[in-house]
PDB file of N, CA, C and O in Angstrom:
ATOM      1  N   HIS A   1      17.462 -55.988 -58.538  1.00  0.00           N
ATOM      2  CA  HIS A   1      17.435 -57.124 -57.598  1.00  0.00           C
ATOM      3  C   HIS A   1      18.038 -58.343 -58.285  1.00  0.00           C
ATOM      4  O   HIS A   1      17.569 -58.784 -59.334  1.00  0.00           O
ATOM      5  N   ARG A   2      19.067 -58.863 -57.681  1.00  0.00           N
ATOM      6  CA  ARG A   2      19.689 -60.067 -58.223  1.00  0.00           C
ATOM      7  C   ARG A   2      19.126 -61.296 -57.525  1.00  0.00           C
ATOM      8  O   ARG A   2      19.021 -61.333 -56.299  1.00  0.00           O
ATOM      9  N   MET A   3      18.767 -62.298 -58.313  1.00  0.00           N
ATOM     10  CA  MET A   3      18.165 -63.506 -57.746  1.00  0.00           C
ATOM     11  C   MET A   3      19.189 -64.332 -56.975  1.00  0.00           C
ATOM     12  O   MET A   3      18.824 -65.090 -56.076  1.00  0.00           O
ATOM     13  N   ILE A   4      20.477 -64.188 -57.322  1.00  0.00           N
ATOM     14  CA  ILE A   4      21.543 -64.936 -56.665  1.00  0.00           C
ATOM     15  C   ILE A   4      22.573 -63.918 -56.169  1.00  0.00           C
ATOM     16  O   ILE A   4      23.481 -63.549 -56.914  1.00  0.00           O
ATOM     17  N   PRO A   5      22.442 -63.462 -54.921  1.00  0.00           N
ATOM     18  CA  PRO A   5      23.289 -62.366 -54.454  1.00  0.00           C
ATOM     19  C   PRO A   5      24.754 -62.732 -54.216  1.00  0.00           C
ATOM     20  O   PRO A   5      25.621 -61.860 -54.277  1.00  0.00           O
ATOM     21  N   ASP A   6      25.041 -63.989 -53.950  1.00  0.00           N
ATOM     22  CA  ASP A   6      26.401 -64.416 -53.610  1.00  0.00           C
ATOM     23  C   ASP A   6      27.169 -64.801 -54.874  1.00  0.00           C
ATOM     24  O   ASP A   6      26.692 -65.609 -55.671  1.00  0.00           O
ATOM     25  N   ALA A   7      28.348 -64.225 -55.054  1.00  0.00           N
ATOM     26  CA  ALA A   7      29.121 -64.444 -56.288  1.00  0.00           C
ATOM     27  C   ALA A   7      29.502 -65.907 -56.496  1.00  0.00           C
ATOM     28  O   ALA A   7      29.420 -66.410 -57.616  1.00  0.00           O
ATOM     29  N   ALA A   8      29.916 -66.592 -55.438  1.00  0.00           N
ATOM     30  CA  ALA A   8      30.316 -67.999 -55.573  1.00  0.00           C
ATOM     31  C   ALA A   8      29.131 -68.864 -55.982  1.00  0.00           C
ATOM     32  O   ALA A   8      29.266 -69.757 -56.818  1.00  0.00           O
ATOM     33  N   GLN A   9      27.965 -68.595 -55.387  1.00  0.00           N
ATOM     34  CA  GLN A   9      26.768 -69.368 -55.743  1.00  0.00           C
ATOM     35  C   GLN A   9      26.347 -69.056 -57.182  1.00  0.00           C
ATOM     36  O   GLN A   9      25.952 -69.950 -57.931  1.00  0.00           O
ATOM     37  N   TYR A  10      26.437 -67.775 -57.559  1.00  0.00           N
ATOM     38  CA  TYR A  10      26.088 -67.409 -58.933  1.00  0.00           C
ATOM     39  C   TYR A  10      27.010 -68.111 -59.927  1.00  0.00           C
ATOM     40  O   TYR A  10      26.551 -68.660 -60.929  1.00  0.00           O
ATOM     41  N   ASN A  11      28.307 -68.089 -59.645  1.00  0.00           N
ATOM     42  CA  ASN A  11      29.260 -68.723 -60.562  1.00  0.00           C
ATOM     43  C   ASN A  11      28.975 -70.206 -60.718  1.00  0.00           C
ATOM     44  O   ASN A  11      29.060 -70.741 -61.823  1.00  0.00           O
ATOM     45  N   ALA A  12      28.639 -70.874 -59.627  1.00  0.00           N
ATOM     46  CA  ALA A  12      28.309 -72.302 -59.691  1.00  0.00           C
ATOM     47  C   ALA A  12      27.024 -72.516 -60.485  1.00  0.00           C
ATOM     48  O   ALA A  12      26.955 -73.409 -61.330  1.00  0.00           O
ATOM     49  N   PHE A  13      26.010 -71.699 -60.214  1.00  0.00           N
ATOM     50  CA  PHE A  13      24.745 -71.794 -60.953  1.00  0.00           C
ATOM     51  C   PHE A  13      24.998 -71.578 -62.445  1.00  0.00           C
ATOM     52  O   PHE A  13      24.479 -72.314 -63.285  1.00  0.00           O
ATOM     53  N   ASN A  14      25.797 -70.564 -62.763  1.00  0.00           N
ATOM     54  CA  ASN A  14      26.137 -70.255 -64.145  1.00  0.00           C
ATOM     55  C   ASN A  14      26.830 -71.440 -64.818  1.00  0.00           C
ATOM     56  O   ASN A  14      26.522 -71.755 -65.968  1.00  0.00           O
ATOM     57  N   GLN A  15      27.746 -72.092 -64.134  1.00  0.00           N
ATOM     58  CA  GLN A  15      28.443 -73.252 -64.696  1.00  0.00           C
ATOM     59  C   GLN A  15      27.445 -74.366 -65.038  1.00  0.00           C
ATOM     60  O   GLN A  15      27.498 -74.945 -66.122  1.00  0.00           O
ATOM     61  N   ILE A  16      26.543 -74.653 -64.110  1.00  0.00           N
ATOM     62  CA  ILE A  16      25.560 -75.716 -64.350  1.00  0.00           C
ATOM     63  C   ILE A  16      24.682 -75.370 -65.541  1.00  0.00           C
ATOM     64  O   ILE A  16      24.490 -76.196 -66.433  1.00  0.00           O
ATOM     65  N   VAL A  17      24.141 -74.139 -65.563  1.00  0.00           N
ATOM     66  CA  VAL A  17      23.244 -73.741 -66.657  1.00  0.00           C
ATOM     67  C   VAL A  17      23.990 -73.722 -67.991  1.00  0.00           C
ATOM     68  O   VAL A  17      23.447 -74.153 -69.009  1.00  0.00           O
ATOM     69  N   THR A  18      25.209 -73.235 -67.992  1.00  0.00           N
ATOM     70  CA  THR A  18      26.006 -73.201 -69.222  1.00  0.00           C
ATOM     71  C   THR A  18      26.182 -74.609 -69.777  1.00  0.00           C
ATOM     72  O   THR A  18      26.040 -74.825 -70.981  1.00  0.00           O
ATOM     73  N   HIS A  19      26.493 -75.571 -68.902  1.00  0.00           N
ATOM     74  CA  HIS A  19      26.698 -76.951 -69.346  1.00  0.00           C
ATOM     75  C   HIS A  19      25.385 -77.642 -69.711  1.00  0.00           C
ATOM     76  O   HIS A  19      25.340 -78.438 -70.649  1.00  0.00           O
ATOM     77  N   GLU A  20      24.317 -77.338 -68.969  1.00  0.00           N
ATOM     78  CA  GLU A  20      23.049 -78.039 -69.198  1.00  0.00           C
ATOM     79  C   GLU A  20      22.306 -77.518 -70.431  1.00  0.00           C
ATOM     80  O   GLU A  20      21.744 -78.309 -71.190  1.00  0.00           O
ATOM     81  N   SER A  21      22.296 -76.191 -70.640  1.00  0.00           N
ATOM     82  CA  SER A  21      21.424 -75.621 -71.672  1.00  0.00           C
ATOM     83  C   SER A  21      22.058 -74.500 -72.481  1.00  0.00           C
ATOM     84  O   SER A  21      21.459 -74.029 -73.448  1.00  0.00           O
ATOM     85  N   GLY A  22      23.265 -74.058 -72.106  1.00  0.00           N
ATOM     86  CA  GLY A  22      23.854 -72.912 -72.777  1.00  0.00           C
ATOM     87  C   GLY A  22      23.021 -71.646 -72.607  1.00  0.00           C
ATOM     88  O   GLY A  22      23.042 -70.769 -73.470  1.00  0.00           O
ATOM     89  N   TRP A  23      22.293 -71.548 -71.510  1.00  0.00           N
ATOM     90  CA  TRP A  23      21.408 -70.404 -71.202  1.00  0.00           C
ATOM     91  C   TRP A  23      20.287 -70.252 -72.232  1.00  0.00           C
ATOM     92  O   TRP A  23      19.812 -69.145 -72.482  1.00  0.00           O
ATOM     93  N   ASN A  24      19.867 -71.379 -72.830  1.00  0.00           N
ATOM     94  CA  ASN A  24      18.705 -71.377 -73.723  1.00  0.00           C
ATOM     95  C   ASN A  24      17.510 -71.867 -72.914  1.00  0.00           C
ATOM     96  O   ASN A  24      17.424 -73.046 -72.571  1.00  0.00           O
ATOM     97  N   HIS A  25      16.578 -70.944 -72.609  1.00  0.00           N
ATOM     98  CA  HIS A  25      15.471 -71.303 -71.713  1.00  0.00           C
ATOM     99  C   HIS A  25      14.428 -72.201 -72.362  1.00  0.00           C
ATOM    100  O   HIS A  25      13.495 -72.644 -71.691  1.00  0.00           O
ATOM    101  N   THR A  26      14.569 -72.480 -73.667  1.00  0.00           N
ATOM    102  CA  THR A  26      13.671 -73.448 -74.303  1.00  0.00           C
ATOM    103  C   THR A  26      14.424 -74.710 -74.735  1.00  0.00           C
ATOM    104  O   THR A  26      13.910 -75.508 -75.518  1.00  0.00           O
ATOM    105  N   ALA A  27      15.639 -74.884 -74.222  1.00  0.00           N
ATOM    106  CA  ALA A  27      16.423 -76.079 -74.559  1.00  0.00           C
ATOM    107  C   ALA A  27      15.661 -77.337 -74.154  1.00  0.00           C
ATOM    108  O   ALA A  27      15.149 -77.436 -73.039  1.00  0.00           O
ATOM    109  N   THR A  28      15.594 -78.292 -75.073  1.00  0.00           N
ATOM    110  CA  THR A  28      14.909 -79.557 -74.807  1.00  0.00           C
ATOM    111  C   THR A  28      15.839 -80.703 -75.150  1.00  0.00           C
ATOM    112  O   THR A  28      16.386 -80.753 -76.252  1.00  0.00           O
ATOM    113  N   ASN A  29      16.023 -81.623 -74.219  1.00  0.00           N
ATOM    114  CA  ASN A  29      16.855 -82.790 -74.469  1.00  0.00           C
ATOM    115  C   ASN A  29      16.051 -83.770 -75.313  1.00  0.00           C
ATOM    116  O   ASN A  29      14.987 -84.228 -74.896  1.00  0.00           O
ATOM    117  N   SER A  30      16.561 -84.092 -76.503  1.00  0.00           N
ATOM    118  CA  SER A  30      15.796 -84.921 -77.440  1.00  0.00           C
ATOM    119  C   SER A  30      15.569 -86.335 -76.942  1.00  0.00           C
ATOM    120  O   SER A  30      14.581 -86.966 -77.319  1.00  0.00           O
ATOM    121  N   SER A  31      16.462 -86.852 -76.103  1.00  0.00           N
ATOM    122  CA  SER A  31      16.263 -88.222 -75.624  1.00  0.00           C
ATOM    123  C   SER A  31      15.452 -88.292 -74.333  1.00  0.00           C
ATOM    124  O   SER A  31      14.594 -89.162 -74.189  1.00  0.00           O
ATOM    125  N   SER A  32      15.716 -87.381 -73.389  1.00  0.00           N
ATOM    126  CA  SER A  32      15.023 -87.473 -72.096  1.00  0.00           C
ATOM    127  C   SER A  32      13.810 -86.556 -71.994  1.00  0.00           C
ATOM    128  O   SER A  32      12.895 -86.814 -71.212  1.00  0.00           O
ATOM    129  N   GLY A  33      13.804 -85.481 -72.790  1.00  0.00           N
ATOM    130  CA  GLY A  33      12.737 -84.494 -72.678  1.00  0.00           C
ATOM    131  C   GLY A  33      12.991 -83.448 -71.608  1.00  0.00           C
ATOM    132  O   GLY A  33      12.131 -82.600 -71.367  1.00  0.00           O
ATOM    133  N   ALA A  34      14.164 -83.485 -70.950  1.00  0.00           N
ATOM    134  CA  ALA A  34      14.502 -82.463 -69.956  1.00  0.00           C
ATOM    135  C   ALA A  34      14.413 -81.091 -70.616  1.00  0.00           C
ATOM    136  O   ALA A  34      14.719 -80.940 -71.799  1.00  0.00           O
ATOM    137  N   TYR A  35      13.987 -80.085 -69.836  1.00  0.00           N
ATOM    138  CA  TYR A  35      13.633 -78.802 -70.431  1.00  0.00           C
ATOM    139  C   TYR A  35      14.215 -77.621 -69.672  1.00  0.00           C
ATOM    140  O   TYR A  35      14.346 -77.634 -68.448  1.00  0.00           O
ATOM    141  N   GLY A  36      14.561 -76.592 -70.451  1.00  0.00           N
ATOM    142  CA  GLY A  36      14.859 -75.291 -69.882  1.00  0.00           C
ATOM    143  C   GLY A  36      16.299 -75.085 -69.454  1.00  0.00           C
ATOM    144  O   GLY A  36      17.172 -75.917 -69.699  1.00  0.00           O
ATOM    145  N   LEU A  37      16.520 -73.948 -68.806  1.00  0.00           N
ATOM    146  CA  LEU A  37      17.862 -73.550 -68.385  1.00  0.00           C
ATOM    147  C   LEU A  37      18.536 -74.616 -67.539  1.00  0.00           C
ATOM    148  O   LEU A  37      19.712 -74.923 -67.732  1.00  0.00           O
ATOM    149  N   VAL A  38      17.783 -75.180 -66.599  1.00  0.00           N
ATOM    150  CA  VAL A  38      18.363 -76.145 -65.657  1.00  0.00           C
ATOM    151  C   VAL A  38      18.043 -77.593 -66.024  1.00  0.00           C
ATOM    152  O   VAL A  38      18.350 -78.517 -65.270  1.00  0.00           O
ATOM    153  N   GLN A  39      17.413 -77.781 -67.208  1.00  0.00           N
ATOM    154  CA  GLN A  39      17.092 -79.113 -67.725  1.00  0.00           C
ATOM    155  C   GLN A  39      16.308 -79.946 -66.713  1.00  0.00           C
ATOM    156  O   GLN A  39      16.692 -81.062 -66.365  1.00  0.00           O
ATOM    157  N   ALA A  40      15.200 -79.369 -66.255  1.00  0.00           N
ATOM    158  CA  ALA A  40      14.307 -80.079 -65.342  1.00  0.00           C
ATOM    159  C   ALA A  40      13.673 -81.262 -66.063  1.00  0.00           C
ATOM    160  O   ALA A  40      13.349 -81.180 -67.248  1.00  0.00           O
ATOM    161  N   LEU A  41      13.500 -82.357 -65.338  1.00  0.00           N
ATOM    162  CA  LEU A  41      12.918 -83.576 -65.919  1.00  0.00           C
ATOM    163  C   LEU A  41      11.871 -84.148 -64.981  1.00  0.00           C
ATOM    164  O   LEU A  41      12.221 -84.623 -63.900  1.00  0.00           O
ATOM    165  N   PRO A  42      10.581 -84.120 -65.361  1.00  0.00           N
ATOM    166  CA  PRO A  42      10.078 -83.444 -66.554  1.00  0.00           C
ATOM    167  C   PRO A  42      10.039 -81.934 -66.343  1.00  0.00           C
ATOM    168  O   PRO A  42      10.011 -81.459 -65.208  1.00  0.00           O
ATOM    169  N   GLY A  43      10.038 -81.192 -67.430  1.00  0.00           N
ATOM    170  CA  GLY A  43      10.021 -79.740 -67.329  1.00  0.00           C
ATOM    171  C   GLY A  43       8.842 -79.212 -66.554  1.00  0.00           C
ATOM    172  O   GLY A  43       8.931 -78.170 -65.903  1.00  0.00           O
ATOM    173  N   SER A  44       7.721 -79.938 -66.621  1.00  0.00           N
ATOM    174  CA  SER A  44       6.488 -79.468 -65.982  1.00  0.00           C
ATOM    175  C   SER A  44       6.619 -79.315 -64.476  1.00  0.00           C
ATOM    176  O   SER A  44       5.815 -78.610 -63.868  1.00  0.00           O
ATOM    177  N   LYS A  45       7.615 -79.958 -63.845  1.00  0.00           N
ATOM    178  CA  LYS A  45       7.741 -79.784 -62.400  1.00  0.00           C
ATOM    179  C   LYS A  45       8.151 -78.365 -62.040  1.00  0.00           C
ATOM    180  O   LYS A  45       8.021 -77.962 -60.884  1.00  0.00           O
ATOM    181  N   MET A  46       8.651 -77.589 -63.020  1.00  0.00           N
ATOM    182  CA  MET A  46       8.968 -76.193 -62.762  1.00  0.00           C
ATOM    183  C   MET A  46       7.719 -75.339 -62.564  1.00  0.00           C
ATOM    184  O   MET A  46       7.818 -74.180 -62.162  1.00  0.00           O
ATOM    185  N   ALA A  47       6.540 -75.906 -62.846  1.00  0.00           N
ATOM    186  CA  ALA A  47       5.290 -75.169 -62.635  1.00  0.00           C
ATOM    187  C   ALA A  47       5.116 -74.772 -61.171  1.00  0.00           C
ATOM    188  O   ALA A  47       4.355 -73.852 -60.874  1.00  0.00           O
ATOM    189  N   THR A  48       5.805 -75.447 -60.254  1.00  0.00           N
ATOM    190  CA  THR A  48       5.720 -75.073 -58.849  1.00  0.00           C
ATOM    191  C   THR A  48       6.297 -73.680 -58.608  1.00  0.00           C
ATOM    192  O   THR A  48       5.984 -73.050 -57.598  1.00  0.00           O
ATOM    193  N   ALA A  49       7.138 -73.190 -59.528  1.00  0.00           N
ATOM    194  CA  ALA A  49       7.727 -71.854 -59.401  1.00  0.00           C
ATOM    195  C   ALA A  49       6.935 -70.803 -60.179  1.00  0.00           C
ATOM    196  O   ALA A  49       7.153 -69.605 -59.998  1.00  0.00           O
ATOM    197  N   GLY A  50       6.014 -71.248 -61.048  1.00  0.00           N
ATOM    198  CA  GLY A  50       5.210 -70.306 -61.819  1.00  0.00           C
ATOM    199  C   GLY A  50       4.605 -70.958 -63.041  1.00  0.00           C
ATOM    200  O   GLY A  50       5.207 -71.842 -63.651  1.00  0.00           O
ATOM    201  N   ALA A  51       3.400 -70.512 -63.398  1.00  0.00           N
ATOM    202  CA  ALA A  51       2.689 -71.083 -64.541  1.00  0.00           C
ATOM    203  C   ALA A  51       3.386 -70.783 -65.871  1.00  0.00           C
ATOM    204  O   ALA A  51       3.126 -71.446 -66.874  1.00  0.00           O
ATOM    205  N   ASP A  52       4.269 -69.785 -65.875  1.00  0.00           N
ATOM    206  CA  ASP A  52       4.958 -69.382 -67.105  1.00  0.00           C
ATOM    207  C   ASP A  52       6.311 -70.078 -67.274  1.00  0.00           C
ATOM    208  O   ASP A  52       7.198 -69.567 -67.958  1.00  0.00           O
ATOM    209  N   TRP A  53       6.461 -71.251 -66.644  1.00  0.00           N
ATOM    210  CA  TRP A  53       7.758 -71.938 -66.631  1.00  0.00           C
ATOM    211  C   TRP A  53       8.326 -72.231 -68.015  1.00  0.00           C
ATOM    212  O   TRP A  53       9.545 -72.292 -68.172  1.00  0.00           O
ATOM    213  N   LYS A  54       7.471 -72.413 -69.023  1.00  0.00           N
ATOM    214  CA  LYS A  54       7.973 -72.743 -70.361  1.00  0.00           C
ATOM    215  C   LYS A  54       8.662 -71.562 -71.032  1.00  0.00           C
ATOM    216  O   LYS A  54       9.558 -71.748 -71.856  1.00  0.00           O
ATOM    217  N   THR A  55       8.249 -70.351 -70.682  1.00  0.00           N
ATOM    218  CA  THR A  55       8.692 -69.172 -71.422  1.00  0.00           C
ATOM    219  C   THR A  55       9.464 -68.150 -70.599  1.00  0.00           C
ATOM    220  O   THR A  55      10.086 -67.255 -71.172  1.00  0.00           O
ATOM    221  N   ASN A  56       9.445 -68.255 -69.277  1.00  0.00           N
ATOM    222  CA  ASN A  56      10.071 -67.243 -68.433  1.00  0.00           C
ATOM    223  C   ASN A  56      11.350 -67.767 -67.791  1.00  0.00           C
ATOM    224  O   ASN A  56      11.297 -68.619 -66.905  1.00  0.00           O
ATOM    225  N   PRO A  57      12.510 -67.256 -68.240  1.00  0.00           N
ATOM    226  CA  PRO A  57      13.770 -67.708 -67.640  1.00  0.00           C
ATOM    227  C   PRO A  57      13.838 -67.459 -66.131  1.00  0.00           C
ATOM    228  O   PRO A  57      14.422 -68.259 -65.401  1.00  0.00           O
ATOM    229  N   ALA A  58      13.249 -66.363 -65.660  1.00  0.00           N
ATOM    230  CA  ALA A  58      13.296 -66.058 -64.219  1.00  0.00           C
ATOM    231  C   ALA A  58      12.582 -67.132 -63.406  1.00  0.00           C
ATOM    232  O   ALA A  58      13.039 -67.490 -62.320  1.00  0.00           O
ATOM    233  N   THR A  59      11.475 -67.646 -63.916  1.00  0.00           N
ATOM    234  CA  THR A  59      10.753 -68.733 -63.241  1.00  0.00           C
ATOM    235  C   THR A  59      11.625 -69.984 -63.193  1.00  0.00           C
ATOM    236  O   THR A  59      11.664 -70.679 -62.178  1.00  0.00           O
ATOM    237  N   GLN A  60      12.324 -70.269 -64.290  1.00  0.00           N
ATOM    238  CA  GLN A  60      13.202 -71.440 -64.330  1.00  0.00           C
ATOM    239  C   GLN A  60      14.371 -71.283 -63.366  1.00  0.00           C
ATOM    240  O   GLN A  60      14.777 -72.249 -62.720  1.00  0.00           O
ATOM    241  N   ILE A  61      14.916 -70.068 -63.264  1.00  0.00           N
ATOM    242  CA  ILE A  61      16.015 -69.813 -62.328  1.00  0.00           C
ATOM    243  C   ILE A  61      15.533 -70.011 -60.898  1.00  0.00           C
ATOM    244  O   ILE A  61      16.216 -70.639 -60.089  1.00  0.00           O
ATOM    245  N   LYS A  62      14.350 -69.472 -60.587  1.00  0.00           N
ATOM    246  CA  LYS A  62      13.788 -69.632 -59.233  1.00  0.00           C
ATOM    247  C   LYS A  62      13.633 -71.115 -58.897  1.00  0.00           C
ATOM    248  O   LYS A  62      14.015 -71.553 -57.812  1.00  0.00           O
ATOM    249  N   TRP A  63      13.072 -71.882 -59.827  1.00  0.00           N
ATOM    250  CA  TRP A  63      12.895 -73.315 -59.577  1.00  0.00           C
ATOM    251  C   TRP A  63      14.248 -73.999 -59.429  1.00  0.00           C
ATOM    252  O   TRP A  63      14.437 -74.816 -58.527  1.00  0.00           O
ATOM    253  N   GLY A  64      15.189 -73.668 -60.309  1.00  0.00           N
ATOM    254  CA  GLY A  64      16.503 -74.296 -60.271  1.00  0.00           C
ATOM    255  C   GLY A  64      17.236 -74.036 -58.971  1.00  0.00           C
ATOM    256  O   GLY A  64      17.883 -74.931 -58.427  1.00  0.00           O
ATOM    257  N   LEU A  65      17.138 -72.808 -58.470  1.00  0.00           N
ATOM    258  CA  LEU A  65      17.770 -72.484 -57.189  1.00  0.00           C
ATOM    259  C   LEU A  65      17.140 -73.274 -56.055  1.00  0.00           C
ATOM    260  O   LEU A  65      17.839 -73.812 -55.197  1.00  0.00           O
ATOM    261  N   ASP A  66      15.800 -73.340 -56.057  1.00  0.00           N
ATOM    262  CA  ASP A  66      15.113 -74.117 -55.019  1.00  0.00           C
ATOM    263  C   ASP A  66      15.550 -75.581 -55.071  1.00  0.00           C
ATOM    264  O   ASP A  66      15.787 -76.202 -54.035  1.00  0.00           O
ATOM    265  N   TYR A  67      15.652 -76.122 -56.279  1.00  0.00           N
ATOM    266  CA  TYR A  67      16.072 -77.515 -56.460  1.00  0.00           C
ATOM    267  C   TYR A  67      17.491 -77.739 -55.937  1.00  0.00           C
ATOM    268  O   TYR A  67      17.740 -78.673 -55.174  1.00  0.00           O
ATOM    269  N   MET A  68      18.415 -76.875 -56.353  1.00  0.00           N
ATOM    270  CA  MET A  68      19.816 -77.040 -55.931  1.00  0.00           C
ATOM    271  C   MET A  68      19.969 -76.887 -54.425  1.00  0.00           C
ATOM    272  O   MET A  68      20.724 -77.626 -53.793  1.00  0.00           O
ATOM    273  N   ASN A  69      19.252 -75.929 -53.855  1.00  0.00           N
ATOM    274  CA  ASN A  69      19.332 -75.711 -52.409  1.00  0.00           C
ATOM    275  C   ASN A  69      18.717 -76.867 -51.634  1.00  0.00           C
ATOM    276  O   ASN A  69      19.264 -77.291 -50.616  1.00  0.00           O
ATOM    277  N   SER A  70      17.573 -77.385 -52.111  1.00  0.00           N
ATOM    278  CA  SER A  70      16.915 -78.451 -51.360  1.00  0.00           C
ATOM    279  C   SER A  70      17.621 -79.790 -51.535  1.00  0.00           C
ATOM    280  O   SER A  70      17.701 -80.569 -50.585  1.00  0.00           O
ATOM    281  N   ARG A  71      18.139 -80.076 -52.739  1.00  0.00           N
ATOM    282  CA  ARG A  71      18.771 -81.377 -52.976  1.00  0.00           C
ATOM    283  C   ARG A  71      20.235 -81.415 -52.547  1.00  0.00           C
ATOM    284  O   ARG A  71      20.695 -82.425 -52.015  1.00  0.00           O
ATOM    285  N   TYR A  72      20.974 -80.327 -52.772  1.00  0.00           N
ATOM    286  CA  TYR A  72      22.421 -80.333 -52.536  1.00  0.00           C
ATOM    287  C   TYR A  72      22.878 -79.370 -51.445  1.00  0.00           C
ATOM    288  O   TYR A  72      24.019 -79.451 -50.990  1.00  0.00           O
ATOM    289  N   GLY A  73      22.004 -78.462 -51.020  1.00  0.00           N
ATOM    290  CA  GLY A  73      22.371 -77.493 -49.996  1.00  0.00           C
ATOM    291  C   GLY A  73      22.724 -76.132 -50.555  1.00  0.00           C
ATOM    292  O   GLY A  73      22.575 -75.118 -49.873  1.00  0.00           O
ATOM    293  N   SER A  74      23.198 -76.103 -51.812  1.00  0.00           N
ATOM    294  CA  SER A  74      23.551 -74.848 -52.465  1.00  0.00           C
ATOM    295  C   SER A  74      23.931 -75.125 -53.914  1.00  0.00           C
ATOM    296  O   SER A  74      24.210 -76.269 -54.272  1.00  0.00           O
ATOM    297  N   PRO A  75      23.944 -74.077 -54.763  1.00  0.00           N
ATOM    298  CA  PRO A  75      24.453 -74.264 -56.121  1.00  0.00           C
ATOM    299  C   PRO A  75      25.908 -74.721 -56.150  1.00  0.00           C
ATOM    300  O   PRO A  75      26.284 -75.517 -57.010  1.00  0.00           O
ATOM    301  N   VAL A  76      26.734 -74.232 -55.223  1.00  0.00           N
ATOM    302  CA  VAL A  76      28.142 -74.656 -55.195  1.00  0.00           C
ATOM    303  C   VAL A  76      28.230 -76.167 -54.974  1.00  0.00           C
ATOM    304  O   VAL A  76      29.008 -76.842 -55.649  1.00  0.00           O
ATOM    305  N   GLN A  77      27.455 -76.699 -54.052  1.00  0.00           N
ATOM    306  CA  GLN A  77      27.475 -78.142 -53.800  1.00  0.00           C
ATOM    307  C   GLN A  77      26.892 -78.917 -54.980  1.00  0.00           C
ATOM    308  O   GLN A  77      27.347 -80.019 -55.286  1.00  0.00           O
ATOM    309  N   ALA A  78      25.882 -78.342 -55.646  1.00  0.00           N
ATOM    310  CA  ALA A  78      25.326 -78.982 -56.839  1.00  0.00           C
ATOM    311  C   ALA A  78      26.372 -79.040 -57.951  1.00  0.00           C
ATOM    312  O   ALA A  78      26.474 -80.041 -58.660  1.00  0.00           O
ATOM    313  N   TRP A  79      27.146 -77.969 -58.103  1.00  0.00           N
ATOM    314  CA  TRP A  79      28.191 -77.933 -59.131  1.00  0.00           C
ATOM    315  C   TRP A  79      29.310 -78.916 -58.806  1.00  0.00           C
ATOM    316  O   TRP A  79      29.852 -79.559 -59.706  1.00  0.00           O
ATOM    317  N   ASP A  80      29.656 -79.036 -57.534  1.00  0.00           N
ATOM    318  CA  ASP A  80      30.650 -80.044 -57.136  1.00  0.00           C
ATOM    319  C   ASP A  80      30.195 -81.430 -57.558  1.00  0.00           C
ATOM    320  O   ASP A  80      30.982 -82.212 -58.092  1.00  0.00           O
ATOM    321  N   PHE A  81      28.918 -81.736 -57.319  1.00  0.00           N
ATOM    322  CA  PHE A  81      28.349 -83.021 -57.711  1.00  0.00           C
ATOM    323  C   PHE A  81      28.377 -83.167 -59.235  1.00  0.00           C
ATOM    324  O   PHE A  81      28.751 -84.216 -59.760  1.00  0.00           O
ATOM    325  N   TRP A  82      27.975 -82.103 -59.938  1.00  0.00           N
ATOM    326  CA  TRP A  82      27.925 -82.142 -61.402  1.00  0.00           C
ATOM    327  C   TRP A  82      29.295 -82.462 -61.986  1.00  0.00           C
ATOM    328  O   TRP A  82      29.409 -83.251 -62.925  1.00  0.00           O
ATOM    329  N   GLN A  83      30.323 -81.851 -61.431  1.00  0.00           N
ATOM    330  CA  GLN A  83      31.667 -82.059 -61.970  1.00  0.00           C
ATOM    331  C   GLN A  83      32.112 -83.516 -61.834  1.00  0.00           C
ATOM    332  O   GLN A  83      32.895 -84.001 -62.652  1.00  0.00           O
ATOM    333  N   THR A  84      31.633 -84.199 -60.834  1.00  0.00           N
ATOM    334  CA  THR A  84      31.962 -85.612 -60.647  1.00  0.00           C
ATOM    335  C   THR A  84      31.113 -86.512 -61.545  1.00  0.00           C
ATOM    336  O   THR A  84      31.624 -87.462 -62.138  1.00  0.00           O
ATOM    337  N   HIS A  85      29.818 -86.213 -61.644  1.00  0.00           N
ATOM    338  CA  HIS A  85      28.864 -87.124 -62.288  1.00  0.00           C
ATOM    339  C   HIS A  85      28.373 -86.664 -63.660  1.00  0.00           C
ATOM    340  O   HIS A  85      27.807 -87.461 -64.408  1.00  0.00           O
ATOM    341  N   HIS A  86      28.581 -85.387 -64.001  1.00  0.00           N
ATOM    342  CA  HIS A  86      28.100 -84.787 -65.251  1.00  0.00           C
ATOM    343  C   HIS A  86      26.578 -84.802 -65.375  1.00  0.00           C
ATOM    344  O   HIS A  86      26.017 -84.810 -66.470  1.00  0.00           O
ATOM    345  N   TRP A  87      25.940 -84.807 -64.215  1.00  0.00           N
ATOM    346  CA  TRP A  87      24.495 -84.583 -64.087  1.00  0.00           C
ATOM    347  C   TRP A  87      24.279 -84.146 -62.654  1.00  0.00           C
ATOM    348  O   TRP A  87      25.191 -84.225 -61.830  1.00  0.00           O
ATOM    349  N   TYR A  88      23.089 -83.691 -62.356  1.00  0.00           N
ATOM    350  CA  TYR A  88      22.792 -83.287 -60.981  1.00  0.00           C
ATOM    351  C   TYR A  88      21.312 -83.445 -60.712  1.00  0.00           C
ATOM    352  O   TYR A  88      20.851 -83.158 -59.607  1.00  0.00           O
TER     353      TYR A  88
END
């Protein structure tokens, strides 16, 4: 089971995660404290996707997808925004 079935959405999600964390699920921004694959700020808000948010990449992906879909409409639209602003 793939969490992101659409190739275009996956590619956009991959671009964001690669730029934000390099796919390191324990990545922590030393200045802001943003955490995880999608650099949630604060990281604790990912708890809405699961109590194991600190250690489970799948939980972080689920939260990140929900965030991108709710804020931007899709990962592709989130990546479009990221490319302009270098944050999302």
